[in-house]
All heavy atoms as a GROMACS GRO file, in nm:
protein
  573
    1MET      N    1   1.197   1.428   2.100
    1MET     CA    2   1.188   1.288   2.138
    1MET      C    3   1.201   1.196   2.016
    1MET      O    4   1.271   1.099   2.020
    1MET     CB    5   1.057   1.265   2.210
    1MET     CG    6   1.036   1.123   2.255
    1MET     SD    7   0.881   1.110   2.343
    1MET     CE    8   0.902   0.952   2.413
    2TYR      N    9   1.130   1.228   1.907
    2TYR     CA   10   1.133   1.140   1.791
    2TYR      C   11   1.244   1.176   1.694
    2TYR      O   12   1.320   1.092   1.652
    2TYR     CB   13   0.998   1.141   1.718
    2TYR     CG   14   0.890   1.071   1.796
    2TYR    CD1   15   0.799   1.140   1.872
    2TYR    CD2   16   0.882   0.933   1.792
    2TYR    CE1   17   0.701   1.075   1.944
    2TYR    CE2   18   0.784   0.866   1.863
    2TYR     CZ   19   0.694   0.938   1.939
    2TYR     OH   20   0.599   0.872   2.009
    3GLY      N   21   1.252   1.301   1.649
    3GLY     CA   22   1.360   1.345   1.564
    3GLY      C   23   1.332   1.332   1.416
    3GLY      O   24   1.223   1.298   1.373
    4GLY      N   25   1.438   1.362   1.339
    4GLY     CA   26   1.426   1.366   1.193
    4GLY      C   27   1.401   1.232   1.129
    4GLY      O   28   1.338   1.223   1.025
    5GLY      N   29   1.454   1.124   1.189
    5GLY     CA   30   1.431   0.991   1.133
    5GLY      C   31   1.285   0.953   1.135
    5GLY      O   32   1.235   0.888   1.044
    6SER      N   33   1.217   0.996   1.239
    6SER     CA   34   1.075   0.968   1.251
    6SER      C   35   0.995   1.042   1.144
    6SER      O   36   0.902   0.986   1.085
    6SER     CB   37   1.025   1.008   1.389
    6SER     OG   38   0.886   1.002   1.397
    7ILE      N   39   1.034   1.165   1.118
    7ILE     CA   40   0.964   1.244   1.015
    7ILE      C   41   0.987   1.183   0.878
    7ILE      O   42   0.894   1.170   0.798
    7ILE     CB   43   1.010   1.390   1.020
    7ILE    CG1   44   0.967   1.455   1.151
    7ILE    CG2   45   0.955   1.469   0.902
    7ILE    CD1   46   1.020   1.594   1.173
    8PHE      N   47   1.111   1.144   0.849
    8PHE     CA   48   1.142   1.083   0.719
    8PHE      C   49   1.065   0.953   0.698
    8PHE      O   50   1.003   0.931   0.594
    8PHE     CB   51   1.293   1.059   0.707
    8PHE     CG   52   1.332   0.992   0.579
    8PHE    CD1   53   1.329   1.062   0.460
    8PHE    CD2   54   1.370   0.859   0.577
    8PHE    CE1   55   1.364   1.001   0.341
    8PHE    CE2   56   1.405   0.797   0.460
    8PHE     CZ   57   1.402   0.869   0.341
    9PHE      N   58   1.069   0.866   0.800
    9PHE     CA   59   0.996   0.739   0.791
    9PHE      C   60   0.846   0.762   0.781
    9PHE      O   61   0.776   0.693   0.706
    9PHE     CB   62   1.030   0.650   0.911
    9PHE     CG   63   0.972   0.513   0.903
    9PHE    CD1   64   1.009   0.425   0.803
    9PHE    CD2   65   0.878   0.470   0.996
    9PHE    CE1   66   0.955   0.298   0.795
    9PHE    CE2   67   0.824   0.344   0.990
    9PHE     CZ   68   0.862   0.257   0.889
   10GLY      N   69   0.797   0.861   0.854
   10GLY     CA   70   0.655   0.895   0.848
   10GLY      C   71   0.615   0.943   0.709
   10GLY      O   72   0.509   0.909   0.659
   11LEU      N   73   0.701   1.026   0.648
   11LEU     CA   74   0.672   1.073   0.512
   11LEU      C   75   0.671   0.957   0.413
   11LEU      O   76   0.587   0.953   0.322
   11LEU     CB   77   0.774   1.178   0.469
   11LEU     CG   78   0.757   1.316   0.530
   11LEU    CD1   79   0.875   1.406   0.493
   11LEU    CD2   80   0.627   1.379   0.487
   12LEU      N   81   0.764   0.863   0.428
   12LEU     CA   82   0.764   0.745   0.341
   12LEU      C   83   0.635   0.665   0.355
   12LEU      O   84   0.574   0.626   0.254
   12LEU     CB   85   0.884   0.656   0.372
   12LEU     CG   86   1.020   0.701   0.321
   12LEU    CD1   87   1.128   0.603   0.366
   12LEU    CD2   88   1.020   0.713   0.170
   13LEU      N   89   0.595   0.642   0.479
   13LEU     CA   90   0.471   0.568   0.501
   13LEU      C   91   0.351   0.643   0.446
   13LEU      O   92   0.261   0.583   0.387
   13LEU     CB   93   0.450   0.541   0.651
   13LEU     CG   94   0.533   0.431   0.714
   13LEU    CD1   95   0.509   0.427   0.864
   13LEU    CD2   96   0.503   0.298   0.652
   14LEU      N   97   0.351   0.774   0.464
   14LEU     CA   98   0.240   0.856   0.416
   14LEU      C   99   0.230   0.852   0.264
   14LEU      O  100   0.123   0.832   0.208
   14LEU     CB  101   0.256   1.000   0.466
   14LEU     CG  102   0.147   1.099   0.429
   14LEU    CD1  103   0.014   1.054   0.485
   14LEU    CD2  104   0.182   1.236   0.481
   15VAL      N  105   0.343   0.866   0.196
   15VAL     CA  106   0.342   0.867   0.049
   15VAL      C  107   0.304   0.731  -0.007
   15VAL      O  108   0.214   0.719  -0.090
   15VAL     CB  109   0.480   0.912  -0.005
   15VAL    CG1  110   0.492   0.885  -0.154
   15VAL    CG2  111   0.503   1.059   0.024
   16PHE      N  112   0.372   0.626   0.041
   16PHE     CA  113   0.344   0.493  -0.014
   16PHE      C  114   0.206   0.441   0.028
   16PHE      O  115   0.141   0.369  -0.048
   16PHE     CB  116   0.454   0.394   0.022
   16PHE     CG  117   0.579   0.416  -0.057
   16PHE    CD1  118   0.693   0.464   0.004
   16PHE    CD2  119   0.582   0.392  -0.194
   16PHE    CE1  120   0.809   0.485  -0.069
   16PHE    CE2  121   0.696   0.413  -0.268
   16PHE     CZ  122   0.811   0.460  -0.205
   17GLY      N  123   0.162   0.477   0.147
   17GLY     CA  124   0.027   0.440   0.189
   17GLY      C  125  -0.079   0.507   0.104
   17GLY      O  126  -0.177   0.446   0.064
   18SER      N  127  -0.058   0.636   0.075
   18SER     CA  128  -0.152   0.709  -0.011
   18SER      C  129  -0.155   0.651  -0.152
   18SER      O  130  -0.262   0.638  -0.212
   18SER     CB  131  -0.115   0.857  -0.016
   18SER     OG  132  -0.119   0.913   0.113
   19LEU      N  133  -0.038   0.618  -0.204
   19LEU     CA  134  -0.033   0.556  -0.337
   19LEU      C  135  -0.101   0.420  -0.337
   19LEU      O  136  -0.167   0.382  -0.435
   19LEU     CB  137   0.113   0.542  -0.384
   19LEU     CG  138   0.182   0.672  -0.423
   19LEU    CD1  139   0.330   0.645  -0.451
   19LEU    CD2  140   0.115   0.735  -0.543
   20GLY      N  141  -0.087   0.347  -0.227
   20GLY     CA  142  -0.153   0.217  -0.216
   20GLY      C  143  -0.304   0.228  -0.214
   20GLY      O  144  -0.374   0.145  -0.270
   21VAL      N  145  -0.355   0.333  -0.151
   21VAL     CA  146  -0.500   0.355  -0.151
   21VAL      C  147  -0.546   0.394  -0.291
   21VAL      O  148  -0.647   0.343  -0.341
   21VAL     CB  149  -0.540   0.463  -0.048
   21VAL    CG1  150  -0.686   0.502  -0.064
   21VAL    CG2  151  -0.513   0.414   0.093
   22ARG      N  152  -0.473   0.483  -0.353
   22ARG     CA  153  -0.512   0.535  -0.485
   22ARG      C  154  -0.505   0.427  -0.593
   22ARG      O  155  -0.591   0.419  -0.680
   22ARG     CB  156  -0.422   0.654  -0.522
   22ARG     CG  157  -0.437   0.705  -0.663
   22ARG     CD  158  -0.574   0.766  -0.687
   22ARG     NE  159  -0.586   0.819  -0.820
   22ARG     CZ  160  -0.638   0.754  -0.923
   22ARG    NH1  161  -0.681   0.631  -0.908
   22ARG    NH2  162  -0.647   0.810  -1.041
   23TYR      N  163  -0.401   0.346  -0.590
   23TYR     CA  164  -0.378   0.246  -0.695
   23TYR      C  165  -0.390   0.103  -0.642
   23TYR      O  166  -0.313   0.015  -0.680
   23TYR     CB  167  -0.239   0.267  -0.757
   23TYR     CG  168  -0.225   0.400  -0.824
   23TYR    CD1  169  -0.149   0.502  -0.766
   23TYR    CD2  170  -0.288   0.426  -0.944
   23TYR    CE1  171  -0.137   0.626  -0.827
   23TYR    CE2  172  -0.278   0.550  -1.006
   23TYR     CZ  173  -0.202   0.648  -0.947
   23TYR     OH  174  -0.190   0.770  -1.008
   24ALA      N  175  -0.488   0.080  -0.557
   24ALA     CA  176  -0.506  -0.053  -0.497
   24ALA      C  177  -0.537  -0.159  -0.601
   24ALA      O  178  -0.481  -0.268  -0.597
   24ALA     CB  179  -0.616  -0.049  -0.391
   25ARG      N  180  -0.624  -0.129  -0.695
   25ARG     CA  181  -0.661  -0.230  -0.796
   25ARG      C  182  -0.543  -0.268  -0.885
   25ARG      O  183  -0.515  -0.388  -0.902
   25ARG     CB  184  -0.779  -0.183  -0.880
   25ARG     CG  185  -0.826  -0.291  -0.978
   25ARG     CD  186  -0.960  -0.261  -1.038
   25ARG     NE  187  -1.067  -0.248  -0.941
   25ARG     CZ  188  -1.129  -0.352  -0.884
   25ARG    NH1  189  -1.095  -0.474  -0.916
   25ARG    NH2  190  -1.225  -0.332  -0.797
   26PRO      N  191  -0.468  -0.172  -0.943
   26PRO     CA  192  -0.353  -0.214  -1.025
   26PRO      C  193  -0.246  -0.289  -0.944
   26PRO      O  194  -0.186  -0.384  -0.995
   26PRO     CB  195  -0.297  -0.083  -1.080
   26PRO     CG  196  -0.409   0.014  -1.072
   26PRO     CD  197  -0.493  -0.029  -0.956
   27LEU      N  198  -0.223  -0.248  -0.820
   27LEU     CA  199  -0.125  -0.318  -0.737
   27LEU      C  200  -0.168  -0.460  -0.708
   27LEU      O  201  -0.088  -0.554  -0.715
   27LEU     CB  202  -0.104  -0.242  -0.605
   27LEU     CG  203  -0.027  -0.112  -0.613
   27LEU    CD1  204  -0.032  -0.039  -0.480
   27LEU    CD2  205   0.116  -0.137  -0.653
   28THR      N  206  -0.296  -0.477  -0.676
   28THR     CA  207  -0.348  -0.610  -0.647
   28THR      C  208  -0.350  -0.696  -0.774
   28THR      O  209  -0.319  -0.815  -0.769
   28THR     CB  210  -0.489  -0.601  -0.586
   28THR    OG1  211  -0.486  -0.507  -0.479
   28THR    CG2  212  -0.535  -0.733  -0.534
   29ARG      N  213  -0.381  -0.635  -0.885
   29ARG     CA  214  -0.382  -0.709  -1.012
   29ARG      C  215  -0.241  -0.757  -1.046
   29ARG      O  216  -0.221  -0.870  -1.089
   29ARG     CB  217  -0.436  -0.622  -1.124
   29ARG     CG  218  -0.451  -0.698  -1.255
   29ARG     CD  219  -0.532  -0.617  -1.355
   29ARG     NE  220  -0.570  -0.699  -1.466
   29ARG     CZ  221  -0.504  -0.702  -1.582
   29ARG    NH1  222  -0.400  -0.625  -1.600
   29ARG    NH2  223  -0.543  -0.782  -1.679
   30PHE      N  224  -0.141  -0.670  -1.025
   30PHE     CA  225  -0.002  -0.708  -1.050
   30PHE      C  226   0.037  -0.826  -0.960
   30PHE      O  227   0.103  -0.920  -1.005
   30PHE     CB  228   0.090  -0.589  -1.027
   30PHE     CG  229   0.235  -0.622  -1.043
   30PHE    CD1  230   0.290  -0.643  -1.169
   30PHE    CD2  231   0.318  -0.635  -0.932
   30PHE    CE1  232   0.423  -0.675  -1.184
   30PHE    CE2  233   0.451  -0.667  -0.947
   30PHE     CZ  234   0.505  -0.687  -1.073
   31ASN      N  235  -0.003  -0.821  -0.834
   31ASN     CA  236   0.026  -0.930  -0.742
   31ASN      C  237  -0.038  -1.060  -0.789
   31ASN      O  238   0.026  -1.167  -0.784
   31ASN     CB  239  -0.022  -0.894  -0.602
   31ASN     CG  240   0.022  -0.993  -0.498
   31ASN    OD1  241   0.125  -1.058  -0.513
   31ASN    ND2  242  -0.055  -1.005  -0.392
   32GLU      N  243  -0.161  -1.053  -0.834
   32GLU     CA  244  -0.229  -1.173  -0.884
   32GLU      C  245  -0.160  -1.226  -1.011
   32GLU      O  246  -0.152  -1.346  -1.032
   32GLU     CB  247  -0.376  -1.144  -0.913
   32GLU     CG  248  -0.458  -1.115  -0.789
   32GLU     CD  249  -0.474  -1.235  -0.698
   32GLU    OE1  250  -0.474  -1.349  -0.748
   32GLU    OE2  251  -0.483  -1.214  -0.577
   33GLN      N  252  -0.112  -1.136  -1.096
   33GLN     CA  253  -0.041  -1.180  -1.216
   33GLN      C  254   0.090  -1.250  -1.181
   33GLN      O  255   0.128  -1.347  -1.245
   33GLN     CB  256  -0.014  -1.060  -1.307
   33GLN     CG  257  -0.136  -1.010  -1.378
   33GLN     CD  258  -0.111  -0.884  -1.459
   33GLN    OE1  259  -0.013  -0.813  -1.436
   33GLN    NE2  260  -0.200  -0.856  -1.552
   34MET      N  261   0.157  -1.201  -1.078
   34MET     CA  262   0.279  -1.268  -1.034
   34MET      C  263   0.247  -1.406  -0.977
   34MET      O  264   0.323  -1.501  -0.996
   34MET     CB  265   0.352  -1.184  -0.927
   34MET     CG  266   0.410  -1.054  -0.978
   34MET     SD  267   0.536  -1.079  -1.106
   34MET     CE  268   0.448  -1.027  -1.252
   35ASP      N  269   0.134  -1.417  -0.910
   35ASP     CA  270   0.092  -1.548  -0.858
   35ASP      C  271   0.053  -1.643  -0.970
   35ASP      O  272   0.060  -1.764  -0.953
   35ASP     CB  273  -0.026  -1.533  -0.761
   35ASP     CG  274   0.016  -1.480  -0.627
   35ASP    OD1  275   0.137  -1.482  -0.597
   35ASP    OD2  276  -0.073  -1.435  -0.551
   36ALA      N  277   0.012  -1.590  -1.084
   36ALA     CA  278  -0.032  -1.674  -1.196
   36ALA      C  279   0.084  -1.729  -1.277
   36ALA      O  280   0.062  -1.813  -1.365
   36ALA     CB  281  -0.126  -1.595  -1.287
   37ILE      N  282   0.204  -1.684  -1.249
   37ILE     CA  283   0.320  -1.735  -1.322
   37ILE      C  284   0.333  -1.884  -1.293
   37ILE      O  285   0.333  -1.928  -1.179
   37ILE     CB  286   0.449  -1.660  -1.282
   37ILE    CG1  287   0.441  -1.517  -1.332
   37ILE    CG2  288   0.572  -1.730  -1.337
   37ILE    CD1  289   0.558  -1.431  -1.290
   38GLY      N  290   0.342  -1.961  -1.398
   38GLY     CA  291   0.353  -2.106  -1.385
   38GLY      C  292   0.220  -2.178  -1.393
   38GLY      O  293   0.217  -2.300  -1.402
   39SER      N  294   0.110  -2.104  -1.389
   39SER     CA  295  -0.020  -2.170  -1.402
   39SER      C  296  -0.063  -2.166  -1.548
   39SER      O  297   0.000  -2.102  -1.632
   39SER     CB  298  -0.125  -2.102  -1.314
   39SER     OG  299  -0.158  -1.976  -1.367
   40LYS      N  300  -0.170  -2.234  -1.579
   40LYS     CA  301  -0.218  -2.238  -1.717
   40LYS      C  302  -0.302  -2.117  -1.754
   40LYS      O  303  -0.334  -2.096  -1.869
   40LYS     CB  304  -0.297  -2.366  -1.740
   40LYS     CG  305  -0.210  -2.489  -1.728
   40LYS     CD  306  -0.285  -2.615  -1.761
   40LYS     CE  307  -0.190  -2.732  -1.745
   40LYS     NZ  308  -0.244  -2.853  -1.799
   41THR      N  309  -0.338  -2.036  -1.654
   41THR     CA  310  -0.417  -1.916  -1.680
   41THR      C  311  -0.324  -1.805  -1.728
   41THR      O  312  -0.225  -1.775  -1.660
   41THR     CB  313  -0.488  -1.869  -1.551
   41THR    OG1  314  -0.567  -1.976  -1.500
   41THR    CG2  315  -0.575  -1.749  -1.578
   42PRO      N  316  -0.351  -1.744  -1.842
   42PRO     CA  317  -0.266  -1.634  -1.887
   42PRO      C  318  -0.274  -1.515  -1.792
   42PRO      O  319  -0.380  -1.486  -1.735
   42PRO     CB  320  -0.325  -1.596  -2.024
   42PRO     CG  321  -0.412  -1.710  -2.064
   42PRO     CD  322  -0.454  -1.778  -1.939
   43ALA      N  323  -0.164  -1.446  -1.776
   43ALA     CA  324  -0.158  -1.333  -1.684
   43ALA      C  325  -0.254  -1.222  -1.725
   43ALA      O  326  -0.305  -1.148  -1.640
   43ALA     CB  327  -0.016  -1.279  -1.676
   44SER      N  328  -0.284  -1.211  -1.854
   44SER     CA  329  -0.374  -1.105  -1.900
   44SER      C  330  -0.519  -1.130  -1.859
   44SER      O  331  -0.600  -1.039  -1.857
   44SER     CB  332  -0.365  -1.092  -2.052
   44SER     OG  333  -0.404  -1.213  -2.114
   45GLU      N  334  -0.552  -1.254  -1.825
   45GLU     CA  335  -0.690  -1.287  -1.786
   45GLU      C  336  -0.712  -1.286  -1.636
   45GLU      O  337  -0.824  -1.306  -1.589
   45GLU     CB  338  -0.726  -1.426  -1.840
   45GLU     CG  339  -0.734  -1.432  -1.991
   45GLU     CD  340  -0.772  -1.569  -2.041
   45GLU    OE1  341  -0.808  -1.655  -1.958
   45GLU    OE2  342  -0.765  -1.590  -2.162
   46VAL      N  343  -0.609  -1.262  -1.558
   46VAL     CA  344  -0.620  -1.265  -1.412
   46VAL      C  345  -0.678  -1.134  -1.362
   46VAL      O  346  -0.636  -1.026  -1.402
   46VAL     CB  347  -0.480  -1.290  -1.350
   46VAL    CG1  348  -0.487  -1.280  -1.199
   46VAL    CG2  349  -0.426  -1.424  -1.392
   47GLU      N  350  -0.776  -1.143  -1.273
   47GLU     CA  351  -0.837  -1.026  -1.209
   47GLU      C  352  -0.837  -1.048  -1.059
   47GLU      O  353  -0.864  -1.158  -1.012
   47GLU     CB  354  -0.981  -1.005  -1.259
   47GLU     CG  355  -0.990  -0.954  -1.400
   47GLU     CD  356  -0.931  -0.814  -1.417
   47GLU    OE1  357  -0.944  -0.732  -1.326
   47GLU    OE2  358  -0.872  -0.790  -1.522
   48PRO      N  359  -0.811  -0.943  -0.982
   48PRO     CA  360  -0.811  -0.960  -0.837
   48PRO      C  361  -0.952  -0.970  -0.780
   48PRO      O  362  -1.047  -0.916  -0.836
   48PRO     CB  363  -0.741  -0.832  -0.788
   48PRO     CG  364  -0.768  -0.732  -0.894
   48PRO     CD  365  -0.773  -0.809  -1.022
   49ALA      N  366  -0.962  -1.039  -0.668
   49ALA     CA  367  -1.090  -1.047  -0.598
   49ALA      C  368  -1.118  -0.914  -0.529
   49ALA      O  369  -1.027  -0.842  -0.490
   49ALA     CB  370  -1.085  -1.160  -0.495
   50GLU      N  371  -1.245  -0.882  -0.515
   50GLU     CA  372  -1.284  -0.754  -0.453
   50GLU      C  373  -1.238  -0.744  -0.308
   50GLU      O  374  -1.201  -0.638  -0.261
   50GLU     CB  375  -1.434  -0.734  -0.463
   50GLU     CG  376  -1.482  -0.705  -0.604
   50GLU     CD  377  -1.418  -0.582  -0.666
   50GLU    OE1  378  -1.404  -0.479  -0.597
   50GLU    OE2  379  -1.379  -0.590  -0.783
   51TRP      N  380  -1.240  -0.857  -0.236
   51TRP     CA  381  -1.195  -0.854  -0.097
   51TRP      C  382  -1.047  -0.822  -0.090
   51TRP      O  383  -1.002  -0.755   0.004
   51TRP     CB  384  -1.225  -0.985  -0.025
   51TRP     CG  385  -1.142  -1.102  -0.074
   51TRP    CD1  386  -1.177  -1.193  -0.168
   51TRP    CD2  387  -1.011  -1.137  -0.030
   51TRP    NE1  388  -1.075  -1.283  -0.188
   51TRP    CE2  389  -0.972  -1.250  -0.104
   51TRP    CE3  390  -0.922  -1.084   0.062
   51TRP    CZ2  391  -0.848  -1.312  -0.087
   51TRP    CZ3  392  -0.798  -1.146   0.079
   51TRP    CH2  393  -0.763  -1.259   0.006
   52ASN      N  394  -0.970  -0.867  -0.189
   52ASN     CA  395  -0.826  -0.841  -0.190
   52ASN      C  396  -0.798  -0.693  -0.217
   52ASN      O  397  -0.708  -0.634  -0.157
   52ASN     CB  398  -0.759  -0.930  -0.294
   52ASN     CG  399  -0.613  -0.953  -0.265
   52ASN    OD1  400  -0.556  -0.893  -0.175
   52ASN    ND2  401  -0.552  -1.040  -0.342
   53VAL      N  402  -0.875  -0.633  -0.306
   53VAL     CA  403  -0.861  -0.489  -0.335
   53VAL      C  404  -0.898  -0.408  -0.212
   53VAL      O  405  -0.827  -0.314  -0.174
   53VAL     CB  406  -0.947  -0.449  -0.457
   53VAL    CG1  407  -0.941  -0.299  -0.480
   53VAL    CG2  408  -0.903  -0.523  -0.581
   54ALA      N  409  -1.008  -0.445  -0.146
   54ALA     CA  410  -1.050  -0.374  -0.026
   54ALA      C  411  -0.947  -0.389   0.086
   54ALA      O  412  -0.917  -0.292   0.157
   54ALA     CB  413  -1.186  -0.427   0.021
   55PHE      N  414  -0.891  -0.508   0.102
   55PHE     CA  415  -0.789  -0.530   0.203
   55PHE      C  416  -0.665  -0.445   0.176
   55PHE      O  417  -0.607  -0.388   0.268
   55PHE     CB  418  -0.751  -0.679   0.208
   55PHE     CG  419  -0.646  -0.711   0.309
   55PHE    CD1  420  -0.673  -0.706   0.444
   55PHE    CD2  421  -0.517  -0.745   0.268
   55PHE    CE1  422  -0.576  -0.736   0.539
   55PHE    CE2  423  -0.420  -0.774   0.361
   55PHE     CZ  424  -0.448  -0.770   0.497
   56THR      N  425  -0.625  -0.435   0.050
   56THR     CA  426  -0.511  -0.352   0.013
   56THR      C  427  -0.537  -0.205   0.046
   56THR      O  428  -0.450  -0.136   0.098
   56THR     CB  429  -0.479  -0.369  -0.137
   56THR    OG1  430  -0.452  -0.507  -0.163
   56THR    CG2  431  -0.359  -0.286  -0.178
   57LYS      N  432  -0.659  -0.159   0.017
   57LYS     CA  433  -0.694  -0.020   0.049
   57LYS      C  434  -0.692   0.005   0.200
   57LYS      O  435  -0.640   0.107   0.246
   57LYS     CB  436  -0.832   0.015  -0.006
   57LYS     CG  437  -0.834   0.041  -0.153
   57LYS     CD  438  -0.972   0.086  -0.197
   57LYS     CE  439  -0.972   0.114  -0.346
   57LYS     NZ  440  -1.101   0.168  -0.390
   58ILE      N  441  -0.747  -0.086   0.277
   58ILE     CA  442  -0.753  -0.069   0.422
   58ILE      C  443  -0.613  -0.070   0.482
   58ILE      O  444  -0.578   0.015   0.565
   58ILE     CB  445  -0.842  -0.178   0.485
   58ILE    CG1  446  -0.988  -0.155   0.446
   58ILE    CG2  447  -0.825  -0.182   0.637
   58ILE    CD1  448  -1.079  -0.269   0.481
   59LEU      N  449  -0.530  -0.164   0.441
   59LEU     CA  450  -0.394  -0.173   0.492
   59LEU      C  451  -0.312  -0.051   0.452
   59LEU      O  452  -0.237   0.004   0.533
   59LEU     CB  453  -0.328  -0.302   0.444
   59LEU     CG  454  -0.198  -0.341   0.511
   59LEU    CD1  455  -0.221  -0.366   0.659
   59LEU    CD2  456  -0.141  -0.465   0.446
   60SER      N  457  -0.328  -0.005   0.329
   60SER     CA  458  -0.256   0.114   0.283
   60SER      C  459  -0.302   0.238   0.358
   60SER      O  460  -0.219   0.324   0.393
   60SER     CB  461  -0.277   0.133   0.133
   60SER     OG  462  -0.222   0.026   0.060
   61ALA      N  463  -0.432   0.249   0.384
   61ALA     CA  464  -0.482   0.364   0.461
   61ALA      C  465  -0.428   0.362   0.603
   61ALA      O  466  -0.394   0.467   0.659
   61ALA     CB  467  -0.635   0.362   0.462
   62PHE      N  468  -0.416   0.244   0.662
   62PHE     CA  469  -0.358   0.232   0.796
   62PHE      C  470  -0.215   0.284   0.796
   62PHE      O  471  -0.175   0.360   0.885
   62PHE     CB  472  -0.363   0.086   0.843
   62PHE     CG  473  -0.286   0.063   0.969
   62PHE    CD1  474  -0.337   0.103   1.092
   62PHE    CD2  475  -0.162   0.001   0.965
   62PHE    CE1  476  -0.266   0.083   1.209
   62PHE    CE2  477  -0.090  -0.020   1.082
   62PHE     CZ  478  -0.142   0.021   1.203
   63PHE      N  479  -0.135   0.243   0.696
   63PHE     CA  480   0.004   0.288   0.690
   63PHE      C  481   0.013   0.438   0.663
   63PHE      O  482   0.102   0.506   0.716
   63PHE     CB  483   0.082   0.209   0.585
   63PHE     CG  484   0.120   0.071   0.632
   63PHE    CD1  485   0.082  -0.041   0.560
   63PHE    CD2  486   0.190   0.052   0.749
   63PHE    CE1  487   0.117  -0.167   0.603
   63PHE    CE2  488   0.225  -0.075   0.794
   63PHE     CZ  489   0.188  -0.185   0.720
   64ALA      N  490  -0.077   0.490   0.582
   64ALA     CA  491  -0.078   0.635   0.557
   64ALA      C  492  -0.110   0.711   0.686
   64ALA      O  493  -0.044   0.813   0.716
   64ALA     CB  494  -0.178   0.669   0.447
   65LEU      N  495  -0.206   0.665   0.762
   65LEU     CA  496  -0.240   0.730   0.889
   65LEU      C  497  -0.127   0.716   0.991
   65LEU      O  498  -0.099   0.811   1.066
   65LEU     CB  499  -0.370   0.673   0.945
   65LEU     CG  500  -0.496   0.710   0.868
   65LEU    CD1  501  -0.616   0.637   0.925
   65LEU    CD2  502  -0.518   0.860   0.871
   66LEU      N  503  -0.063   0.602   0.993
   66LEU     CA  504   0.052   0.583   1.081
   66LEU      C  505   0.164   0.679   1.043
   66LEU      O  506   0.226   0.741   1.130
   66LEU     CB  507   0.100   0.438   1.074
   66LEU     CG  508   0.219   0.402   1.161
   66LEU    CD1  509   0.184   0.415   1.308
   66LEU    CD2  510   0.265   0.260   1.130
   67GLY      N  511   0.188   0.695   0.914
   67GLY     CA  512   0.289   0.789   0.868
   67GLY      C  513   0.255   0.931   0.904
   67GLY      O  514   0.341   1.009   0.947
   68LEU      N  515   0.130   0.967   0.890
   68LEU     CA  516   0.085   1.102   0.927
   68LEU      C  517   0.107   1.125   1.076
   68LEU      O  518   0.154   1.232   1.118
   68LEU     CB  519  -0.061   1.121   0.890
   68LEU     CG  520  -0.122   1.259   0.919
   68LEU    CD1  521  -0.050   1.364   0.837
   68LEU    CD2  522  -0.269   1.257   0.890
   69GLY      N  523   0.077   1.027   1.156
   69GLY     CA  524   0.099   1.037   1.300
   69GLY      C  525   0.246   1.054   1.334
   69GLY      O  526   0.282   1.133   1.422
   70LEU      N  527   0.333   0.982   1.265
   70LEU     CA  528   0.477   0.996   1.289
   70LEU      C  529   0.528   1.134   1.249
   70LEU      O  530   0.612   1.193   1.319
   70LEU     CB  531   0.555   0.888   1.214
   70LEU     CG  532   0.548   0.747   1.271
   70LEU    CD1  533   0.615   0.648   1.178
   70LEU    CD2  534   0.610   0.742   1.408
   71VAL      N  535   0.478   1.186   1.139
   71VAL     CA  536   0.519   1.318   1.095
   71VAL      C  537   0.474   1.424   1.196
   71VAL      O  538   0.552   1.510   1.237
   71VAL     CB  539   0.463   1.351   0.953
   71VAL    CG1  540   0.483   1.496   0.919
   71VAL    CG2  541   0.530   1.262   0.850
   72VAL      N  542   0.348   1.416   1.238
   72VAL     CA  543   0.297   1.514   1.335
   72VAL      C  544   0.373   1.502   1.467
   72VAL      O  545   0.409   1.604   1.528
   72VAL     CB  546   0.145   1.494   1.355
   72VAL    CG1  547   0.094   1.574   1.474
   72VAL    CG2  548   0.070   1.532   1.228
   73ALA      N  549   0.398   1.379   1.513
   73ALA     CA  550   0.471   1.360   1.638
   73ALA      C  551   0.615   1.411   1.626
   73ALA      O  552   0.669   1.465   1.723
   73ALA     CB  553   0.471   1.214   1.677
   74GLY      N  554   0.675   1.397   1.509
   74GLY     CA  555   0.811   1.445   1.489
   74GLY      C  556   0.820   1.596   1.484
   74GLY      O  557   0.919   1.656   1.526
   75ILE      N  558   0.716   1.660   1.435
   75ILE     CA  559   0.713   1.806   1.425
   75ILE      C  560   0.686   1.867   1.562
   75ILE      O  561   0.747   1.967   1.600
   75ILE     CB  562   0.609   1.852   1.322
   75ILE    CG1  563   0.658   1.816   1.182
   75ILE    CG2  564   0.586   2.003   1.333
   75ILE    CD1  565   0.557   1.842   1.073
   76LEU      N  566   0.593   1.807   1.636
   76LEU     CA  567   0.558   1.862   1.768
   76LEU      C  568   0.657   1.820   1.868
   76LEU      O  569   0.732   1.820   1.926
   76LEU     CB  570   0.420   1.812   1.812
   76LEU     CG  571   0.304   1.853   1.721
   76LEU    CD1  572   0.174   1.793   1.775
   76LEU    CD2  573   0.291   2.004   1.716
   0.00000   0.00000   0.00000
């Protein structure tokens, strides 16, 4: 029913979701540094808010679980 495309997309979601959970703080910090471009605050002094790091982890975990579900559904 799902096929190979589902497995491939599921693996992508699983890998990138897992990386997002593992490296949530550096990813969020990079995003905040990009937002700081053009402001008077130097990019080296920018730190992400804890809620933003937690949100990144939760969203990444959701995508990882969705990817896992697609992979399992594609195999079965």
